[in-house]
C-alpha positions as CSV (number, residue, x, y, z in Angstrom):
1,X,5.0,-0.8,-39.8
2,X,2.1,0.6,-37.8
3,X,1.0,4.1,-38.7
4,X,1.2,7.1,-36.4
5,X,-2.5,6.9,-35.9
6,X,-2.3,3.3,-34.9
7,X,0.4,4.0,-32.4
8,X,-1.5,6.9,-30.9
9,X,-4.5,4.6,-30.5
10,X,-2.3,2.0,-28.8
11,X,-1.2,4.5,-26.1
12,X,-4.6,6.1,-25.5
13,X,-7.0,3.3,-26.4
14,X,-10.6,2.8,-25.4
15,X,-12.8,0.4,-23.4
16,X,-13.3,-1.6,-26.5
17,X,-9.6,-2.4,-26.6
18,X,-6.6,-1.9,-28.9
19,X,-6.3,-3.6,-32.3
20,X,-3.0,-3.8,-34.1
21,X,-2.4,-5.2,-37.6
22,X,-0.8,-8.5,-38.3
23,X,2.8,-8.6,-39.4
24,X,4.8,-11.2,-41.2
25,X,6.9,-11.6,-38.0
26,X,3.9,-12.7,-35.9
27,X,5.0,-15.7,-33.8
28,X,1.7,-16.8,-32.2
29,X,-0.2,-17.1,-35.6
30,X,-3.5,-15.9,-34.1
31,X,-5.0,-13.0,-32.2
32,X,-4.1,-12.4,-28.6
33,X,-5.3,-10.3,-25.8
34,X,-3.8,-8.6,-22.7
35,X,-6.3,-8.5,-19.9
36,X,-6.1,-5.8,-17.2
37,X,-8.4,-5.7,-14.1
38,X,-9.0,-1.9,-14.1
39,X,-10.8,0.6,-16.3
40,X,-9.3,2.4,-19.3
41,X,-7.1,5.3,-18.4
42,X,-5.6,3.8,-15.2
43,X,-2.1,2.8,-14.6
44,X,-2.4,-0.9,-15.6
45,X,-4.3,0.1,-18.7
46,X,-1.6,2.7,-19.7
47,X,1.2,0.2,-19.3
48,X,-0.7,-2.5,-21.2
49,X,-1.4,-0.3,-24.2
50,X,2.1,1.1,-24.3
51,X,3.5,-2.4,-24.3
52,X,1.0,-3.8,-26.9
53,X,1.8,-0.9,-29.3
54,X,5.3,-2.3,-29.7
55,X,4.6,-6.1,-29.5
56,X,3.4,-6.3,-33.1
57,X,5.6,-9.4,-33.7
58,X,3.9,-11.5,-31.0
59,X,0.5,-12.2,-32.6
60,X,-1.6,-11.4,-35.7
61,X,-3.5,-8.8,-33.5
62,X,-3.1,-7.8,-29.9
63,X,-6.0,-6.5,-27.9
64,X,-6.1,-4.8,-24.5
65,X,-9.2,-6.0,-22.7
66,X,-10.4,-4.2,-19.5
67,X,-12.1,-6.5,-17.0
68,X,-12.6,-4.2,-14.1
69,X,-14.0,-5.2,-10.8
70,X,-13.3,-6.8,-7.4
71,X,-10.0,-4.9,-7.1
72,X,-8.5,-6.7,-10.2
73,X,-9.5,-10.2,-9.2
74,X,-12.1,-10.6,-12.0
75,X,-9.4,-10.2,-14.6
76,X,-7.0,-12.6,-12.8
77,X,-9.7,-15.3,-12.6
78,X,-10.6,-14.8,-16.3
79,X,-7.0,-15.4,-17.4
80,X,-6.6,-18.3,-15.1
81,X,-9.6,-20.0,-16.8
82,X,-8.3,-19.2,-20.4
83,X,-6.7,-21.7,-22.8
84,X,-3.0,-22.1,-22.1
85,X,-2.0,-21.3,-25.7
86,X,-0.3,-17.9,-25.0
87,X,-3.2,-16.0,-26.5
88,X,-4.5,-14.6,-23.2
89,X,-2.1,-12.7,-21.0
90,X,-2.4,-10.7,-17.8
91,X,-0.9,-7.4,-16.7
92,X,-1.4,-6.7,-13.0
93,X,0.1,-4.6,-10.2
94,X,1.9,-6.4,-7.4
95,X,-0.8,-5.8,-4.9
96,X,-2.9,-8.7,-6.4
97,X,0.2,-10.9,-6.3
98,X,1.9,-10.0,-3.0
99,X,-0.7,-8.4,-0.8
100,X,-4.0,-10.0,-1.6
101,X,-3.0,-13.5,-0.4
102,X,-2.6,-12.1,3.1
103,X,-5.7,-9.9,3.3
104,X,-8.4,-12.2,1.9
105,X,-9.4,-15.5,3.6
106,X,-10.2,-17.0,0.2
107,X,-9.0,-16.2,-3.3
108,X,-10.0,-18.1,-6.4
109,X,-6.5,-18.1,-7.7
110,X,-3.0,-18.9,-6.6
111,X,-0.4,-16.9,-8.5
112,X,2.3,-19.6,-7.9
113,X,0.1,-22.5,-9.0
114,X,-2.1,-20.9,-11.7
115,X,0.3,-18.5,-13.5
116,X,3.8,-18.4,-14.8
117,X,5.7,-15.1,-14.4
118,X,6.9,-13.7,-17.7
119,X,8.6,-10.4,-16.8
120,X,8.5,-7.3,-14.7
121,X,7.4,-4.3,-16.7
122,X,7.6,-1.2,-14.5
123,X,7.5,0.0,-10.9
124,X,6.4,3.2,-9.1
125,X,6.4,4.7,-5.6
126,X,3.5,5.9,-3.7
127,X,3.4,9.6,-2.7
128,X,2.0,11.2,0.5
129,X,0.1,14.3,-0.5
130,X,-1.9,16.8,1.5
131,X,-4.7,19.0,0.5
132,X,-6.5,22.2,1.6
133,X,-7.5,20.8,5.0
134,X,-3.9,21.0,6.0
135,X,-2.5,24.6,6.5
136,X,-0.3,26.0,3.7
137,X,2.7,26.3,6.0
138,X,2.9,22.5,6.2
139,X,5.3,21.8,3.4
140,X,7.4,18.8,4.6
141,X,6.8,15.4,6.2
142,X,8.1,16.6,9.6
143,X,5.7,19.6,9.3
144,X,2.8,17.2,8.6
145,X,3.6,14.8,11.5
146,X,3.9,17.8,13.9
147,X,0.5,19.2,12.6
148,X,-1.1,15.7,12.8
149,X,0.1,15.2,16.4
150,X,-1.3,18.7,17.4
151,X,-4.6,18.1,15.5
152,X,-5.5,14.4,16.2
153,X,-9.2,14.9,15.2
154,X,-8.2,16.0,11.7
155,X,-5.2,13.8,11.3
156,X,-6.3,11.3,8.7
157,X,-5.2,9.6,5.5
158,X,-7.3,8.2,2.6
159,X,-6.7,4.9,0.8
160,X,-8.6,3.1,-2.0
161,X,-9.8,0.5,0.4
162,X,-9.1,-1.7,3.4
163,X,-6.2,-4.1,2.9
164,X,-4.7,-2.1,0.0
165,X,-1.0,-1.2,-0.2
166,X,-1.7,2.5,0.6
167,X,-3.6,1.4,3.7
168,X,-0.7,-0.5,5.0
169,X,1.9,2.2,4.1
170,X,-0.1,4.8,6.1
171,X,-0.4,2.4,9.0
172,X,3.4,1.9,8.9
173,X,4.0,5.6,8.9
174,X,1.7,6.1,11.9
175,X,3.3,3.3,13.9
176,X,6.9,4.4,13.0
177,X,6.3,8.1,13.8
178,X,4.1,7.3,16.9
179,X,1.6,9.8,15.5
180,X,-1.9,8.2,15.3
181,X,-3.7,8.9,12.1
182,X,-7.2,7.8,11.2
183,X,-7.5,5.6,8.1
184,X,-10.4,6.4,5.8
185,X,-11.1,3.7,3.3
186,X,-12.8,4.4,0.0
187,X,-14.0,2.2,-2.8
188,X,-11.3,3.3,-5.2
189,X,-8.5,5.9,-5.6
190,X,-10.6,8.5,-7.5
191,X,-13.0,9.1,-4.6
192,X,-10.2,9.2,-2.1
193,X,-8.4,11.8,-4.2
194,X,-11.5,13.9,-4.6
195,X,-12.1,14.1,-0.9
196,X,-8.5,15.2,-0.2
197,X,-8.8,17.8,-2.9
198,X,-12.2,18.9,-1.4
199,X,-10.7,19.4,2.1
200,X,-12.7,16.5,3.7
201,X,-9.6,14.4,4.4
202,X,-6.1,15.6,5.3
203,X,-3.9,13.4,3.2
204,X,-3.7,10.6,0.7
205,X,-1.1,7.9,0.1
206,X,-1.6,8.0,-3.6
207,X,-0.4,6.3,-6.8
208,X,2.1,8.7,-8.2
209,X,0.6,8.8,-11.7
210,X,-2.8,9.6,-10.3
211,X,-1.5,12.4,-8.0
212,X,1.0,14.0,-10.4
213,X,-1.4,16.3,-12.4
214,X,-2.8,17.7,-9.1
215,X,0.7,18.2,-7.7
216,X,1.8,19.9,-10.8
217,X,-1.3,22.1,-10.8
218,X,-0.5,23.2,-7.2
219,X,-3.7,21.6,-5.8
220,X,-1.8,19.0,-3.7
221,X,1.5,19.2,-1.8
222,X,3.7,16.2,-2.1
223,X,5.6,15.5,1.1
224,X,7.4,12.2,0.5
225,X,7.6,9.2,-1.8
226,X,8.2,5.5,-1.0
227,X,11.0,3.7,-2.8
228,X,14.8,3.7,-2.6
229,X,15.4,7.0,-4.4
230,X,13.6,10.1,-5.5
231,X,11.2,9.8,-8.4
232,X,12.2,11.4,-11.7
233,X,8.8,13.0,-12.1
234,X,9.1,14.6,-8.6
235,X,12.9,15.2,-8.0
236,X,12.3,17.8,-5.4
237,X,10.3,15.4,-3.1
238,X,12.4,13.4,-0.6
239,X,11.9,9.7,0.1
240,X,10.6,8.4,3.4
241,X,14.0,6.8,3.8
242,X,15.7,10.2,3.6
243,X,13.2,11.4,6.2
244,X,14.2,8.6,8.6
245,X,11.6,6.0,7.8
246,X,13.7,3.2,6.3
247,X,11.0,0.6,6.4
248,X,8.9,2.7,4.0
249,X,11.2,1.7,1.2
250,X,8.8,0.0,-1.2
251,X,7.6,0.1,-4.7
252,X,4.5,-1.2,-6.5
253,X,5.4,-3.1,-9.6
254,X,3.5,-4.3,-12.7
255,X,4.1,-7.7,-14.1
256,X,3.2,-9.7,-17.2
257,X,1.8,-13.2,-16.6
258,X,0.6,-16.2,-18.6
259,X,-1.5,-19.2,-17.5
260,X,0.6,-21.8,-15.8
261,X,0.3,-24.4,-18.6
262,X,1.8,-22.3,-21.3
263,X,4.9,-24.1,-22.6
264,X,8.3,-22.8,-21.3
265,X,9.6,-22.1,-24.8
266,X,6.6,-19.9,-25.6
267,X,7.0,-18.1,-22.3
268,X,10.6,-17.4,-23.2
269,X,9.5,-16.0,-26.6
270,X,6.9,-13.9,-24.9
271,X,9.4,-12.6,-22.4
272,X,11.8,-11.7,-25.2
273,X,9.1,-9.8,-27.1
274,X,8.0,-7.9,-24.0
275,X,11.6,-7.0,-23.1
276,X,12.2,-5.7,-26.6
277,X,9.0,-3.6,-26.5
278,X,9.9,-2.3,-23.0
279,X,13.2,-1.0,-24.3
280,X,11.6,0.9,-27.2
281,X,11.6,4.7,-27.1
282,X,7.8,5.1,-27.2
283,X,7.3,2.7,-24.2
284,X,10.1,4.3,-22.2
285,X,8.7,7.8,-22.8
286,X,5.1,6.8,-22.0
287,X,6.1,5.1,-18.7
288,X,8.5,7.8,-17.6
289,X,6.0,10.6,-18.3
290,X,3.5,8.9,-16.0
291,X,6.0,8.6,-13.2
292,X,6.8,4.9,-13.7
293,X,10.3,3.4,-13.8
294,X,10.6,0.9,-16.7
295,X,12.0,-2.4,-15.4
296,X,15.6,-3.4,-16.0
297,X,16.1,-6.4,-18.4
298,X,15.3,-9.7,-16.8
299,X,13.9,-13.2,-17.4
300,X,11.0,-15.3,-16.1
301,X,13.1,-17.0,-13.4
302,X,14.4,-13.7,-11.9
303,X,11.0,-12.2,-12.0
304,X,9.6,-15.2,-10.2
305,X,12.2,-15.0,-7.5
306,X,11.4,-11.3,-7.0
307,X,7.7,-12.1,-6.8
308,X,8.3,-14.7,-4.0
309,X,10.5,-12.4,-2.0
310,X,7.8,-9.6,-2.3
311,X,5.1,-12.0,-1.1
312,X,7.2,-12.9,2.0
313,X,7.8,-9.3,2.9
314,X,4.2,-8.4,2.7
315,X,3.2,-11.4,4.8
316,X,5.2,-9.8,7.7
317,X,3.9,-6.3,7.0
318,X,0.2,-7.4,7.1
319,X,0.9,-9.5,10.3
320,X,2.5,-6.6,12.1
321,X,-0.5,-4.4,11.3
322,X,-2.9,-6.8,13.0
323,X,-5.2,-6.6,10.0
324,X,-8.2,-8.9,10.0
325,X,-8.5,-10.7,6.7
326,X,-11.6,-9.9,4.7
327,X,-14.2,-12.2,2.9
């Protein structure tokens, strides 16, 4: 059984990755790695380390490897090129799967052709937050839209980049409310958040785990969350659906993938291992604390069907936005 110190390392980790001891129950018979396309400490990294801490039966050792860059695409391409032996896995948010095919003219991967879906891991909403540029008496979404309409030069929202999910959610809100808002694209969520906190930008459509500490500290005001119901971490914050914007019912999800040539029986064992880890108390607690909803039990087939439906939905959203594909 892993020691308390090993489990703590699994949940916090470092850029060098996570190492777990071999066990007599190891199925793979060799070392394995989970690749994420973002730096240590981010959402994908947190989920990968929490999951790996409980998947000690899958391989002799399990490493979380951070291959940040190109909005997560470097990691996807690395896993695509790996051996199809189940020793290299990918955890990625749904943007790379569902949105990127519609915003880039050319991708060096095709999720349907190059990967096999293993299981959904967790989902989360985005949260609209406002900072000190917006007057203190603006406390609700209707307040903010009224203020934005009366102050068009200051009505703006930040996103981590053109063609990202927060970019499109903000555009959908502006279109549905008929309140024009200027989109300000950054190279990453951290810089976007800093400028909202600093009063340079009015609002941010943020990943809930990134915004939660600032909301709890009183530095940001949360006005609405995407998704079908209120988030457990922010129960006082209404959904966009409650506020009359039914099309802003969307969640970002994280999924576990393997290269397409991994045998079906091994994919099934991997899915079972991941499901077991996902149901463990340490993983449930780690995800819930960060504002994530752990995924319900499922199998590779149901996850693949959900992925295809999500891709189709985002195709229509991007088309309606008149976004010009990049690269």
